[in-house]
C-alpha positions as CSV (number, residue, x, y, z in Angstrom):
1,X,18.2,-24.2,30.4
2,X,16.0,-25.3,27.5
3,X,14.2,-22.4,25.9
4,X,10.4,-22.5,25.8
5,X,10.4,-23.2,22.0
6,X,12.3,-26.5,22.6
7,X,10.3,-27.7,25.6
8,X,8.5,-31.0,24.7
9,X,4.7,-31.0,24.7
10,X,2.1,-33.7,24.8
11,X,-1.3,-33.2,23.0
12,X,-4.0,-35.8,23.2
13,X,-1.5,-38.4,24.5
14,X,0.9,-37.8,21.6
15,X,4.3,-36.3,22.6
16,X,6.4,-33.9,20.5
17,X,10.0,-33.0,21.1
18,X,9.6,-29.3,20.6
19,X,7.0,-26.6,20.0
20,X,7.8,-26.0,16.3
21,X,5.3,-27.2,13.7
22,X,5.3,-27.2,9.9
23,X,2.0,-25.8,8.8
24,X,0.3,-27.5,5.9
25,X,1.3,-26.1,2.5
26,X,-0.5,-27.1,-0.7
27,X,2.0,-28.2,-3.4
28,X,-0.5,-28.7,-6.2
29,X,1.7,-31.5,-7.5
30,X,-0.3,-34.7,-6.9
31,X,-1.5,-37.1,-9.6
32,X,-5.3,-37.6,-9.1
33,X,-4.8,-37.2,-5.4
34,X,-1.7,-39.3,-5.2
35,X,1.6,-38.1,-3.8
36,X,4.2,-37.7,-6.5
37,X,8.0,-37.6,-6.6
38,X,7.8,-34.0,-5.7
39,X,6.1,-35.0,-2.4
40,X,8.8,-37.5,-1.8
41,X,11.4,-34.8,-1.9
42,X,9.2,-32.3,0.0
43,X,8.2,-34.6,2.9
44,X,11.7,-35.8,3.4
45,X,12.9,-32.2,3.5
46,X,10.2,-31.3,6.1
47,X,11.2,-34.5,8.1
48,X,14.7,-33.1,8.4
49,X,13.6,-29.5,9.2
50,X,13.9,-29.7,13.0
51,X,10.2,-29.3,13.6
52,X,8.7,-31.8,16.0
53,X,5.2,-31.6,14.3
54,X,4.9,-32.0,10.5
55,X,1.4,-31.6,9.1
56,X,1.4,-32.3,5.4
57,X,-0.7,-30.4,3.0
58,X,-4.5,-30.1,2.8
59,X,-5.6,-33.6,1.8
60,X,-9.1,-34.0,0.3
61,X,-11.6,-36.6,1.2
62,X,-13.1,-36.9,-2.3
63,X,-12.1,-36.0,-5.9
64,X,-14.5,-33.1,-6.2
65,X,-13.1,-31.7,-2.9
66,X,-9.8,-30.8,-4.5
67,X,-8.9,-27.1,-5.1
68,X,-7.0,-28.0,-8.3
69,X,-6.2,-31.0,-10.4
70,X,-2.9,-31.2,-8.5
71,X,-4.3,-31.4,-5.0
72,X,-3.5,-34.3,-2.6
73,X,-6.2,-36.7,-1.6
74,X,-7.0,-39.8,0.5
75,X,-10.0,-41.0,-1.4
76,X,-8.6,-44.0,-3.3
77,X,-6.4,-47.1,-2.8
78,X,-3.7,-45.5,-5.0
79,X,-3.8,-42.3,-2.9
80,X,-3.3,-44.4,0.3
81,X,-0.4,-46.4,-1.2
82,X,1.4,-43.3,-2.4
83,X,1.0,-41.6,0.9
84,X,2.5,-44.6,2.7
85,X,5.4,-44.8,0.3
86,X,6.1,-41.1,0.8
87,X,5.6,-41.1,4.5
88,X,7.8,-44.2,5.0
89,X,10.7,-42.4,3.2
90,X,10.2,-39.2,5.4
91,X,10.3,-41.3,8.6
92,X,13.6,-42.9,7.5
93,X,15.4,-39.5,7.6
94,X,13.4,-37.8,10.5
95,X,15.0,-37.3,13.9
96,X,13.5,-39.5,16.7
97,X,10.3,-38.1,18.0
98,X,9.1,-36.3,14.9
99,X,5.4,-36.8,14.4
100,X,3.5,-36.6,11.1
101,X,-0.1,-35.6,10.5
102,X,-2.6,-35.5,7.7
103,X,-4.8,-32.5,7.3
104,X,-8.2,-33.7,6.0
105,X,-10.3,-31.3,4.0
106,X,-12.8,-30.5,1.3
107,X,-12.6,-27.3,-0.8
108,X,-16.3,-27.0,-1.3
109,X,-17.1,-23.9,-3.4
110,X,-13.4,-23.1,-3.7
111,X,-12.8,-26.3,-5.7
112,X,-12.2,-26.7,-9.5
113,X,-9.5,-24.1,-9.7
114,X,-6.3,-23.6,-11.6
115,X,-3.0,-24.0,-9.8
116,X,-1.6,-20.7,-8.5
117,X,1.2,-20.6,-11.1
118,X,-1.4,-21.1,-13.8
119,X,-3.2,-18.0,-12.7
120,X,-5.6,-19.4,-10.1
121,X,-9.3,-18.8,-10.3
122,X,-11.9,-21.1,-11.7
123,X,-11.0,-23.7,-14.4
124,X,-12.1,-22.8,-17.9
125,X,-14.4,-25.0,-19.9
126,X,-11.5,-26.6,-21.7
127,X,-9.6,-27.3,-18.5
128,X,-11.7,-30.2,-17.2
129,X,-13.7,-28.4,-14.5
130,X,-16.1,-30.1,-12.2
131,X,-19.3,-29.0,-10.4
132,X,-18.7,-27.7,-6.9
133,X,-20.8,-28.0,-3.7
134,X,-21.3,-25.9,-0.5
135,X,-23.5,-25.3,2.4
136,X,-25.6,-22.9,0.3
137,X,-25.8,-21.9,-3.4
138,X,-23.6,-18.8,-3.0
139,X,-20.6,-18.3,-5.2
140,X,-17.3,-17.4,-3.6
141,X,-16.9,-14.4,-6.0
142,X,-18.1,-12.9,-9.2
143,X,-17.2,-15.3,-12.1
144,X,-16.9,-18.3,-9.8
145,X,-19.2,-21.3,-10.0
146,X,-22.4,-21.2,-8.1
147,X,-22.2,-24.3,-5.9
148,X,-24.9,-26.9,-5.5
149,X,-26.3,-26.7,-1.9
150,X,-25.7,-30.1,-0.3
151,X,-28.8,-32.0,0.6
152,X,-29.1,-33.5,4.1
153,X,-28.2,-37.0,2.9
154,X,-25.2,-35.7,1.0
155,X,-23.9,-33.9,4.1
156,X,-24.1,-37.2,6.0
157,X,-22.3,-38.9,3.1
158,X,-19.5,-36.3,3.3
159,X,-19.1,-36.9,7.0
160,X,-18.5,-40.6,6.3
161,X,-16.0,-39.7,3.7
162,X,-14.0,-37.8,6.3
163,X,-14.1,-40.9,8.4
164,X,-13.0,-43.1,5.6
165,X,-10.1,-40.8,4.7
166,X,-9.1,-40.9,8.4
167,X,-8.9,-44.7,8.2
168,X,-6.7,-44.4,5.1
169,X,-4.5,-41.9,6.9
170,X,-4.1,-44.3,9.8
171,X,-3.2,-47.2,7.5
172,X,-0.7,-45.0,5.7
173,X,1.1,-44.5,9.0
174,X,0.2,-40.9,10.1
175,X,0.5,-40.1,13.8
176,X,-2.4,-37.6,14.0
177,X,-5.1,-36.0,12.0
178,X,-6.0,-32.3,11.6
179,X,-9.4,-31.3,10.4
180,X,-9.3,-28.2,8.0
181,X,-12.0,-25.8,9.2
182,X,-10.3,-22.7,7.9
183,X,-9.5,-20.5,4.9
184,X,-13.0,-20.7,3.4
185,X,-13.1,-24.4,2.6
186,X,-16.2,-26.5,3.0
187,X,-16.2,-26.9,6.8
188,X,-15.8,-23.2,7.2
189,X,-18.4,-22.5,4.6
190,X,-20.8,-24.2,7.0
191,X,-19.5,-22.2,10.0
192,X,-19.8,-18.8,8.4
193,X,-23.2,-17.0,8.3
194,X,-22.0,-15.4,5.1
195,X,-21.7,-18.6,3.2
196,X,-24.3,-20.7,5.1
197,X,-27.9,-19.5,4.7
198,X,-29.5,-22.8,5.3
199,X,-32.7,-23.1,7.3
200,X,-32.4,-26.8,8.2
201,X,-30.4,-28.4,11.1
202,X,-27.1,-27.5,9.3
203,X,-27.7,-23.7,9.3
204,X,-29.1,-20.7,11.1
205,X,-27.8,-20.6,14.7
206,X,-24.1,-21.1,15.5
207,X,-25.0,-24.4,17.1
208,X,-26.5,-25.6,13.8
209,X,-23.7,-24.1,11.7
210,X,-21.1,-25.9,13.8
211,X,-23.0,-29.2,13.6
212,X,-21.1,-30.3,10.4
213,X,-17.6,-30.0,12.0
214,X,-18.8,-31.5,15.3
215,X,-20.3,-34.5,13.5
216,X,-17.1,-34.9,11.4
217,X,-15.1,-34.9,14.6
218,X,-17.3,-37.6,16.1
219,X,-17.1,-39.7,13.0
220,X,-13.3,-39.4,12.7
221,X,-12.8,-40.0,16.4
222,X,-14.9,-43.2,16.1
223,X,-13.1,-44.3,12.9
224,X,-9.5,-43.9,14.3
225,X,-9.7,-43.8,18.1
226,X,-6.0,-44.4,18.3
227,X,-5.0,-41.2,16.6
228,X,-4.6,-37.8,18.1
229,X,-7.0,-35.3,16.5
230,X,-6.6,-31.6,16.1
231,X,-8.2,-28.9,13.9
232,X,-7.3,-25.7,12.0
233,X,-9.9,-23.0,12.3
234,X,-10.3,-19.5,10.8
235,X,-10.9,-17.7,14.1
236,X,-11.9,-14.4,12.4
237,X,-13.4,-13.8,9.0
238,X,-12.4,-10.1,8.7
239,X,-15.8,-9.2,7.1
240,X,-18.6,-7.3,8.8
241,X,-21.3,-9.8,9.9
242,X,-18.9,-12.8,9.5
243,X,-17.6,-15.4,11.8
244,X,-15.6,-13.9,14.6
245,X,-13.5,-14.6,17.7
246,X,-16.5,-15.1,20.0
247,X,-17.9,-17.7,17.6
248,X,-14.6,-19.4,17.4
249,X,-14.3,-19.8,21.1
250,X,-17.7,-21.5,21.2
251,X,-16.7,-23.8,18.4
252,X,-13.4,-24.6,20.2
253,X,-15.3,-25.5,23.3
254,X,-17.6,-27.9,21.4
255,X,-14.6,-29.5,19.5
256,X,-12.7,-29.9,22.7
257,X,-15.6,-31.7,24.3
258,X,-15.5,-34.1,21.3
259,X,-11.8,-34.9,21.7
260,X,-10.0,-32.2,19.7
261,X,-6.6,-31.9,21.3
262,X,-5.4,-28.5,19.8
263,X,-6.5,-25.8,17.5
264,X,-4.3,-24.1,14.9
265,X,-5.6,-20.6,14.8
266,X,-5.7,-19.0,11.4
267,X,-8.1,-16.6,9.8
268,X,-9.9,-15.4,6.7
269,X,-10.2,-17.0,3.3
270,X,-13.9,-17.2,2.9
271,X,-14.6,-13.9,1.2
272,X,-12.8,-11.6,-1.3
273,X,-14.2,-8.7,0.8
274,X,-12.0,-9.5,3.8
275,X,-10.0,-6.7,5.3
276,X,-7.1,-8.9,6.6
277,X,-4.1,-7.3,8.1
278,X,-0.7,-8.6,7.5
279,X,2.7,-8.7,9.1
280,X,4.8,-11.0,11.3
281,X,2.6,-12.8,13.9
282,X,-0.6,-10.9,12.8
283,X,-2.8,-13.8,14.0
284,X,-1.1,-14.6,17.3
285,X,-3.7,-12.6,19.3
286,X,-6.3,-15.0,17.8
287,X,-4.5,-18.1,19.2
288,X,-4.2,-16.3,22.5
289,X,-7.9,-15.5,22.7
290,X,-9.0,-19.0,21.8
291,X,-6.5,-20.5,24.3
292,X,-7.8,-18.4,27.1
293,X,-11.5,-18.5,26.1
294,X,-11.8,-22.2,25.5
295,X,-9.0,-23.5,27.7
296,X,-7.5,-25.6,24.8
297,X,-3.9,-25.8,23.5
298,X,-3.4,-23.6,20.4
299,X,-0.9,-23.3,17.6
300,X,-0.1,-19.8,16.4
301,X,0.5,-19.3,12.7
302,X,0.9,-16.4,10.3
303,X,4.2,-15.0,8.9
304,X,6.2,-16.1,11.9
305,X,9.8,-16.5,10.7
306,X,12.1,-15.1,13.4
307,X,13.2,-17.6,16.1
308,X,13.2,-14.9,18.8
309,X,9.6,-14.0,18.0
310,X,8.6,-17.7,18.0
311,X,10.3,-18.1,21.4
312,X,8.4,-15.1,22.9
313,X,5.1,-16.4,21.7
314,X,5.5,-19.6,23.7
315,X,7.4,-18.0,26.6
316,X,4.7,-15.4,27.1
317,X,1.9,-18.1,27.1
318,X,0.2,-16.7,24.0
319,X,0.1,-20.1,22.3
320,X,1.4,-23.6,23.0
321,X,3.1,-24.1,19.6
322,X,4.1,-22.0,16.6
323,X,3.5,-23.2,13.0
324,X,5.5,-21.9,10.0
325,X,4.9,-22.5,6.3
326,X,6.6,-20.1,4.0
327,X,9.6,-19.9,6.4
328,X,10.2,-23.7,5.9
329,X,9.9,-23.3,2.1
330,X,12.5,-20.6,2.2
331,X,14.7,-22.3,4.8
332,X,14.2,-26.1,5.0
333,X,16.4,-26.2,8.1
334,X,14.6,-23.4,10.0
335,X,14.3,-25.6,13.1
336,X,18.1,-26.0,13.1
337,X,18.5,-22.3,12.8
338,X,16.2,-21.7,15.8
339,X,18.2,-24.3,17.8
340,X,21.5,-22.7,16.9
341,X,20.1,-19.3,17.9
342,X,19.4,-20.5,21.4
343,X,22.3,-22.9,21.8
344,X,20.0,-25.9,21.7
345,X,21.1,-29.3,20.4
346,X,20.7,-29.9,16.7
347,X,19.7,-33.4,15.5
348,X,20.7,-33.8,11.8
349,X,20.7,-36.9,9.7
350,X,24.2,-38.4,9.9
351,X,24.9,-37.5,6.3
352,X,24.2,-33.8,7.1
353,X,26.1,-33.6,10.5
354,X,29.1,-31.8,9.0
355,X,26.8,-28.8,8.3
356,X,26.0,-28.1,12.0
357,X,29.3,-26.1,12.6
358,X,28.5,-24.0,9.5
359,X,25.0,-23.3,10.8
360,X,26.3,-22.3,14.2
361,X,28.9,-20.1,12.5
362,X,26.3,-18.3,10.4
363,X,24.2,-17.6,13.5
364,X,27.1,-16.3,15.5
365,X,28.2,-14.1,12.6
366,X,24.6,-12.8,12.1
367,X,24.3,-12.0,15.8
């Protein structure tokens, strides 16, 4: 009998062959937003991972929305052409049924930073920094830029940029779009009462603070009605007085009403003061709470790397899918390993078929 992890699932009319997802992972290797040869290698690897859902890294809707100079974007014709080239290559090696999504985002006040391996943190004056924007003029941390608070017309312009990036994603060939409303980036900066202290229609009450993401959802839904639409949300801020589970459930209900088909439930990222626990599956209870509270399919994420644990999350009804990031970087065939663990069929590219017996031998020996 097929295990829960390998049961197919349909979200927003789009079918996936299993419940395994690749979570978006920034590679900081783009060239003015355009996918590079590194992305060609990376996306093709993810395509052959055994995951039914592959969501590529945070993809910014304008240049100033990039975290670093190396962040991916969909704000130019060159970006779009490079994404199509790279996605076409990934599709050529992917097993039938694999679906690819683009995660659209804007870093807001967390933009204009160095790459992690360059030390992270704000770009120095001689490193070509750029001005950053946010819901309010509140810096992320001491020593970071104080962002410009977006004016009403600028907020509306950014909503349209999400819609335009969605059109580019559709033309590039993506199957679905995920809105990035997590980890302290711009959409979440509007959601959090800690980073949003506006007094206009975009701030104050939760209804006003969620208006930005609701209007983005409407605009993207109108721009690409044929694509499934999901979202990633920081369900809990882990700071006193910050955004919490009860708020997330209300946001989830509002997004579901606008056509969001699933929520990937993450947390934190908006404050250096966060008291965030860590450990395998430390955010699963958040996906479970949103799933029950808003009656919406959820994707659990957060240091999930053991196939047995992933199986139990789905089998126990705590989430509808599991998403892995670091595990796929460490083991690009994690989906195969999970299949071998449960005696499920593995679907390799023909050139890799000889490795299946080795994979099964490893699993048997480890067991």
